[in-house]
C-alpha positions in Angstrom: 88.2 213.4 133.1 91.9 214.3 133.8 94.6 214.5 131.1 96.3 211.2 132.2 93.0 209.4 132.2 92.3 210.6 128.6 95.8 209.4 127.6 95.3 206.0 129.3 91.9 205.5 127.6 93.2 206.4 124.2 96.2 204.0 124.7 93.8 201.3 125.7 91.6 202.0 122.7 94.6 201.7 120.4 95.9 198.5 122.0 92.5 196.9 121.8 92.3 197.7 118.1 95.8 196.4 117.6 95.1 193.2 119.4 92.1 192.5 117.1 93.9 193.3 113.9 97.1 191.4 114.9 95.0 188.3 115.9 93.1 188.4 112.6 95.9 188.8 110.1 99.3 188.6 111.9 101.8 191.2 112.9 103.7 191.5 109.6 100.6 191.9 107.4 99.2 194.6 109.7 99.9 198.3 109.1 99.6 201.2 111.5 96.9 202.6 109.2 94.8 199.4 109.6 95.2 199.7 113.4 94.1 203.3 113.3 91.1 202.4 111.1 90.1 199.7 113.6 90.4 202.1 116.4 88.4 204.8 114.6 91.2 207.4 114.7 93.4 209.2 112.3 96.6 207.4 111.2 98.9 210.0 112.9 97.1 209.8 116.2 98.7 206.4 117.0 102.2 208.0 116.9 101.2 210.3 119.7 101.0 207.3 121.9 103.3 204.6 120.3 106.5 205.2 118.4 106.1 202.2 116.1 104.2 199.0 115.4 106.9 197.1 117.4 106.1 199.3 120.4 102.4 198.4 120.0 103.4 194.7 120.0 105.5 195.0 123.2 102.7 196.9 125.0 100.3 194.1 124.1 102.8 191.5 125.4 103.0 193.5 128.6 99.3 193.3 129.0 99.4 189.6 128.3 102.0 189.1 131.0 100.3 191.6 133.4 103.8 192.9 134.0 102.6 196.2 135.5 100.0 194.5 137.7 102.2 191.7 139.2 103.1 193.5 142.5 99.4 194.4 143.1 98.4 190.8 142.3 100.9 189.5 144.9 99.8 192.1 147.5 96.2 191.1 147.1 97.0 187.5 147.9 99.6 188.3 150.6 97.4 187.0 153.4 96.8 183.6 151.9 99.0 180.6 152.7 101.5 179.5 150.1 99.3 176.8 148.5 96.2 179.0 148.4 98.3 181.9 147.0 99.8 179.8 144.2 96.4 178.2 143.3 94.7 181.6 143.1 97.5 183.2 141.2 97.7 180.3 138.7 93.9 180.4 138.1 94.2 184.1 137.3 97.1 183.6 134.9 95.6 180.7 133.1 92.3 182.6 132.7 94.3 185.5 131.2 96.3 183.3 128.8 93.3 181.5 127.4 91.6 184.9 126.8 94.7 186.1 124.9 95.5 182.8 123.1 94.8 184.0 119.6 96.9 187.2 120.0 99.8 185.2 121.5 99.8 182.9 118.5 99.9 185.9 116.2 102.7 188.0 117.8 104.9 185.8 119.9 106.8 184.3 116.9 107.8 187.9 116.0 109.5 188.3 119.3 111.3 185.0 118.9 112.6 186.0 115.4 113.7 189.5 116.3 116.7 190.1 118.6 115.6 193.7 119.3 112.1 192.6 120.3 113.5 189.8 122.4 115.8 192.2 124.3 112.9 194.7 124.8 110.6 192.0 126.1 113.2 190.6 128.5 113.7 194.1 129.9 109.9 194.6 130.1 109.3 191.4 132.1 112.3 192.0 134.5 110.2 193.9 137.1 107.6 191.2 137.1 110.2 188.6 137.7 111.6 190.8 140.4 108.2 191.0 142.1 107.9 187.2 141.9 111.3 186.6 143.3 110.6 189.0 146.3 107.3 187.2 147.0 108.9 183.7 146.9 111.8 184.9 149.1 109.4 186.4 151.6 107.5 183.1 151.8 110.7 181.1 152.1 111.9 183.3 155.0 108.5 182.8 156.7 109.0 179.0 156.5 106.2 178.4 154.0 108.5 177.3 151.2 111.8 175.5 150.9 114.8 178.0 150.6 115.3 177.5 146.9 116.8 180.2 144.6 113.8 182.5 144.0 115.2 183.7 140.7 115.4 180.2 139.3 112.1 179.2 140.9 110.3 182.1 139.3 111.6 181.2 135.9 110.8 177.5 136.2 107.2 178.5 137.1 107.0 180.9 134.2 108.4 178.3 131.8 105.9 175.7 132.9 103.0 178.0 132.3 104.4 179.2 129.0 105.1 175.7 127.9 101.5 174.6 128.6 100.2 177.7 126.6 102.4 176.6 123.6 100.9 173.1 123.8 97.5 174.6 123.9 98.2 176.7 120.8 99.6 173.6 119.1 96.3 171.8 119.7 97.3 169.3 122.4 94.0 167.6 123.2 94.8 166.9 126.9 95.8 170.5 127.6 92.8 171.8 125.7 90.3 169.5 127.5 91.8 170.0 131.0 92.9 173.7 130.9 90.6 174.6 133.8 92.2 171.9 136.0 95.8 172.8 135.3 96.2 175.5 138.0 95.1 173.1 140.8 97.2 170.3 139.3 100.3 172.4 139.2 99.8 173.7 142.7 99.4 170.1 143.9 102.5 169.0 141.9 104.7 171.7 143.2 103.6 171.4 146.9 103.2 167.6 147.1 105.7 166.4 144.5 105.6 163.2 142.5 106.7 160.8 145.3 104.0 158.5 146.7 103.1 159.1 150.3 103.5 155.4 150.9 107.3 155.5 150.3 
């Protein structure tokens, strides 16, 4: 095993432990020592990989948003037509979000309440938005999509998904019962709109 692989594995081990502890008891009540204990490592080992508990939180949010994987996700679906691309991508995102629901509930309020964390999270997701904008622009140029502003469109899509996650966290019964249907519903809504075909 190479040095970088060892670093990546240890980081993943620490992040997995942090996600479990944050989800169980919340961000503020969690200490670095508790995360280290959960990971089965010495307290000081965490600081070799993360400068602070806040950096752990941001790394977990990065995993939740798949910010480092977005370009690869888009490249994998590049050959699909626009509707199939969007449906497949939304299914992937909704699956990820349901898996990370408890952690999102525990840590996202901390980001909303802390200006420094908000700024760091905004910077962290900027490359993911950039990748989405490039993909939307490419498909518009190919005639698959209307030539709407890709920066605005990417954020409207993100806000829709995030809003549905918030409703799910709040216990909305419709969102909870029909979560698996939502990717297809959104793809249909965005491609076919609300207007009846008879008009």
